[in-house]
C-alpha positions as CSV (number, residue, x, y, z in Angstrom):
1,M,-12.7,-34.1,1.7
2,G,-14.7,-31.1,2.8
3,L,-11.8,-28.7,0.9
4,L,-12.5,-30.8,-1.9
5,A,-16.6,-30.5,-1.9
6,T,-16.2,-26.6,-1.1
7,L,-13.5,-26.5,-4.4
8,S,-15.5,-28.4,-6.4
9,N,-18.2,-25.6,-6.9
10,P,-17.0,-23.3,-10.4
11,H,-18.3,-20.5,-8.7
12,R,-15.9,-20.7,-5.7
13,L,-13.2,-21.4,-8.4
14,R,-13.2,-18.4,-9.7
15,V,-13.9,-16.8,-6.2
16,V,-10.5,-18.1,-5.2
17,A,-8.4,-17.6,-7.8
18,A,-9.3,-13.9,-8.2
19,L,-8.5,-13.4,-4.5
20,A,-5.0,-15.1,-5.2
21,G,-4.4,-11.9,-7.2
22,G,-4.7,-9.5,-3.7
23,R,-7.3,-9.1,-1.5
24,N,-10.5,-7.7,-2.7
25,Y,-14.1,-6.1,-1.0
26,V,-17.3,-7.8,-1.6
27,S,-18.9,-5.3,-4.4
28,R,-15.8,-5.0,-6.5
29,L,-15.2,-8.7,-6.6
30,A,-19.0,-9.5,-7.7
31,R,-17.7,-6.6,-10.2
32,E,-15.4,-8.5,-11.5
33,L,-17.0,-11.9,-11.7
34,D,-19.7,-10.9,-12.5
35,I,-22.7,-12.7,-10.1
36,S,-24.9,-11.3,-7.7
37,R,-23.1,-9.9,-4.7
38,A,-25.7,-12.0,-2.7
39,L,-24.5,-15.3,-4.8
40,L,-21.0,-14.0,-3.9
41,Q,-21.7,-13.4,0.0
42,V,-23.0,-17.5,-0.1
43,H,-19.8,-18.5,-1.2
44,L,-17.5,-16.6,0.4
45,K,-19.1,-18.5,3.9
46,K,-18.8,-21.6,2.1
47,L,-14.7,-20.5,1.5
48,E,-14.1,-19.4,4.9
49,A,-15.9,-22.3,6.2
50,A,-14.1,-24.2,5.4
51,G,-11.1,-22.0,6.2
52,L,-10.1,-21.3,2.3
53,V,-10.4,-17.4,2.8
54,T,-10.6,-14.7,5.8
55,S,-12.7,-11.8,5.9
56,R,-12.0,-8.4,8.2
57,L,-14.2,-5.6,8.3
58,E,-12.6,-1.9,7.6
59,L,-13.8,1.2,7.4
60,S,-12.9,3.5,4.0
61,E,-12.2,7.2,4.0
62,D,-15.5,8.0,3.3
63,G,-16.4,6.2,6.6
64,K,-18.5,3.3,4.6
65,A,-17.3,-0.1,6.1
66,L,-16.4,-2.5,3.6
67,K,-15.8,-6.0,4.2
68,F,-12.5,-7.3,2.8
69,Y,-11.1,-11.3,1.9
70,E,-8.2,-12.9,1.1
71,V,-7.2,-16.3,0.6
72,N,-5.6,-18.6,3.3
73,A,-2.4,-20.4,2.1
74,F,-3.2,-24.1,1.3
75,A,-2.7,-27.4,-0.1
76,V,-4.5,-30.8,-0.8
77,L,-2.5,-34.1,-0.6
78,L,-5.5,-36.9,-2.4
79,T,-4.3,-40.4,-1.7
80,P,-5.3,-43.6,-3.9
81,Q,-7.4,-44.4,0.2
82,D,-9.0,-41.1,0.0
83,V,-10.6,-41.7,-3.3
84,V,-11.6,-44.6,-2.6
85,T,-13.4,-43.6,0.9
86,A,-14.7,-40.8,-1.1
87,V,-16.4,-43.1,-3.7
88,Q,-17.8,-45.6,-1.2
89,T,-20.0,-42.3,0.4
90,L,-21.5,-41.8,-3.4
91,T,-25.3,-43.0,-4.2
92,P,-26.6,-43.6,-7.5
93,G,-28.7,-40.6,-6.8
94,N,-26.0,-38.1,-6.1
95,Q,-23.5,-39.2,-9.2
96,K,-23.5,-37.1,-12.1
97,D,-23.0,-37.8,-15.4
98,E,-20.7,-36.7,-17.9
99,R,-22.7,-33.3,-18.6
100,G,-22.5,-33.0,-15.1
101,E,-26.1,-33.8,-14.3
102,K,-27.5,-35.8,-11.2
103,G,-29.0,-39.6,-12.1
104,A,-27.7,-43.0,-12.6
105,T,-25.1,-43.1,-14.5
């Protein structure tokens, strides 16, 4: 279920979608996604911890260190029992309403 939790964030979904088109380095990816490098780094770290992306440091022709990220191949198998197990971990304070806001539902 950790994989699904990681992918539940819209920014991380956008990052995976962007990297599905090919590897990219942080500054260019941040510009393409129109988010700050700092925010992108947070999401890339979470994606990397989940095993969804990998990174590699490379030197550009002018000697700058660039950290490139690429998406790893993955597949998700979700069974009804997985959903039952996930629902059992929910608490009323963690559930979101139709608008995505936390609160009692």
